[in-house]
N, C-alpha and C positions, 0 to 999 in steps of 0.2 A: 504493499499499499504506500502511495506517494504521500509524503508529509506536506501539510499546508505551509510549513515553515521552510521548505526547501524549493529550489528551482532546478529545471533541467539545465545542465552545464554543457559548455562547448567541449568537444573532444580535441585532442592534440592535433589530429589531422585537419579539423576544421580551422583551427587557429593558424596552422602552418601553411595552409594552401586555400586561400579564400577565392571565391568565384571572381572577384574583381581582379586579383592578380593573375588568375588564369586567363582573364580577358585582356591582359597586357597593361593593366593599370599599375603604375609604380606604387610600391608599398607606402612611400612617404605621402603620395597624393591620396591614397585611400585613407590614411590616418587623418589627413586634413579634412577630407569630405565627411568622415564620421564625426569629427569634432564640430564641424559647421552645422550639421543636422542636429546634434545634441544641443548646441547653443541656441539654434532657432527654436527648438522645442522648449527650452527653459524660458526664453524671452516671450514666446507666444503664450505659454502657460501662465506667466505672470500677468500679462496684459488681459488674459481671459479670466483672471482671478481664480485659477484652479488651485486646489490644495497641492502641496508638494508631493504627496504620495501619487497623485494622479499624473503629475509631470514626470516623476521618476518612472512610473509604469510605462509611459509613452516612450521615454528614453531607453528603457530596457527592451521594449518591443522593437524599437528602431535598431538597436545593436543586434538583436537576434535576426532581424530581417536581412541586414546587410552582411551578416555572417554567412547567410545562405543564398543571397542573391547579389548580383553585380551592380556596381555603380554605373556601368555602361549599358545596363538594361533598364534600371529604374533610377530616376533622378533623385537627388538629395531633397528637393522640394516635395515631390509627390510622396516619397517615403516618409518624410516628416509629417506631412499633413495626414496621411493614412494612419500613422502610429498614434498621432494625437487624437484623431477621431475615434479610433478603436479603444484607446486607453480611457477616454472620457466616459465611454459606455460601460467599460469594465469597472470603473471607479464610481459609478452611479452619480456622475456629475456630467451628463451628456451635453455636448456642445454641437451646434448645428454646423454642417459643412460650410455654410455661408460665413459664419463667424470666424471659422478657422482660415478660410481663404482670405477674408478681409484683413485679418490680423497679420497673416504671413506676408501678404502683399504690402501692407504698411511697413513692416519691418525691413523688407527687401528694397524699399524705394524711398524711405525717409530717414534722415539722420536721427539717431537716437543713441542712448547710452549702451545699447546692446553691442557686444563685440563684433557681430556680423553685419551691422548696419553700414550702408554706404557712407563714404566720406562727405558727400554732398547730396542734397535732394535734387535729383535730375529728372525723375519721372513722377507721374501722378500715382497716388495710391488708390485712386478710384477704380473699382472693378465693374466693368460693364456687364450687362446680362449675358451677352455672348461669351465673354471671357469667363464669367462665373460658371456657366453651364459646361464649358470645356474643362475647366479645372475640377469641377464637381465629378464629372464623368471619370476623369483621370484618377481623382482621389479614391473613388469607390472601387475602381479597377485595381489600384494599388493595395487597398485594404483586402480585397479578395485574394490577391497574390501573397500578401503578408500572412493571412490565415493559412493558405496552402503551404507556405514555406515552413511554418512552425507546426504543421500537422494539426492545426486547430487547437493546439495546446497554448492557451493564452494566460495560464496561471503565472502570476508574478508576485512572489514573496519578497517583501521589502524589509530592510533592517531597522527601520526607525522605531517601531514598537518594541523590538528586542532590545534596542539600546536603553529604552526607558525601563524595561523589566530588569535588565542587568544592573543598571544604576540603583534601582530600588533594592535589589537583592544584596548589593554591596554597600548599602546604606550611604549612598552619596547622591541622592536624588536632589540635585541643585539645578536651578534654572539656567545659570550661566554655563555650567558643565554640559547640560543637555543641548543648549544652543550651539556650543562649539562642536559637540559630537554630530549634531545634525548637519552643520556646515561641512564637516569633513565627509560625511556620507553623501551629500549633494555634490561636492566638488570632485570626489573620486570617480563619479560617473563619467567624467571627461578623460580619465586616465587612458593613455594609449595601450595600457596593458589589458583593458577591457575586463577589469576585475569582477564586475557584476555578472560576467559570463563564465568566470573561472572559479569563483568562490561563493559559498553559500552565505545567506544573510547573517547567520550567527557569527561567522568569522569577520565579516564586514563591521558588524555592530561592536564586536570586541575591540577591533583595531581602532575604530573611531573613539570609543570610550577610553582606551589606553592613551591616545593622543590628547583628548580633552582633559583627562585627569592630569596629565603632565603639564599642560598649559595652565590649568587652574591650581596647580600645586596641591592636588588632592591625593593623599597617600592611600593606596589600595593594597590588599593582602598580596603576599608572594604567590606567583603563579596562579592568580585568580582566574585567568582565561581558561585554564584546564577544566574548571567546573562547568564551563559552557561548551565543552567539547571542541576547543580550538587548539590546534597544535602550535608550538612555539615558532616553527618555520613559517607557517602560514601567517601568523601574527606579524613576524618580522617583515615578510614580503609586503603585506598590506600597509603597514606603518610607513615603510619606505616609499611605497607608491603614493600614499596620501600626502606625504611631505613634498613630493616632486610635482604635484599637479599645477601649482601656481606658475612655476617656470615654464612648463609645457604650454599652458594656456597663453602666456605672453608670447611665446614663440609662434604658436599657431595664429594668433591674432595678427601679428606682423606679416606672416605668410599670406593670410587671407586678403590683407590689404594689397599685397603685391599681385595676387592673382586677379583681383577685381571682382571676386564672387563667381562661383561655379555651381549654380543652382540647377541648371537644366542639362539634359544629355547633350544638346548641341554645344554648349559651352565646354563640357568635358572633352568632346571630340576635337573642338577647335584648340583647346589647350594642349592636347596630345599631339596634334599636327604641328604646333609651334615648337 
């Protein structure tokens, strides 16, 4: 019986040979496109006032989708929109396709604090009825393909509630500590190591709590993570990964500015030709 607190994890073969790289996409570009989609989902989710678990579910679905499908077959934009649409239904905060299309169009055409926004507002964020129907059709087709790719297994266990439970069990249930832990859990979603695809929620929660306790100078018992079935090696790997996300995001943001945005399949092909 599959636990509701665990996720299906990526295999070593899936991680080492992605469909995008098999299609001739450089690994570095695949990493950047994955980051851009995750950032778009975070920004769109905030504008739509979705709770963080719903946004994280969308990001997890997006990572699973492009683990199994190529960025030369499905665009970053359509994959992001489909992931957000499906996640909103799974999280019981459904968002209409029109709202998703309007928000993503705004983010891609208007200067904003989002790391993926254009440097200058050069195009209108207005979506005509014709453009809306085209994008809606593409969004629904991408959602169907996403469901097929994951074998209709849309279960997404997240580590946020576990982090609260662990803090309570360790008698360190402090608001500031939990805020830091949640920040680490949200940030590590962008890690190039795709840790949400390789580690279970209990390990992610333990690593975030470890770093938050260190930041807040909260002393915890020796080897406390073993109580929550987390190996020292996994904890060390995740702690290192969480600590390196900030530098990675800065690097990707600069690269995205240089690329000028690669949201559609035509832009990917043009970039590869250049």
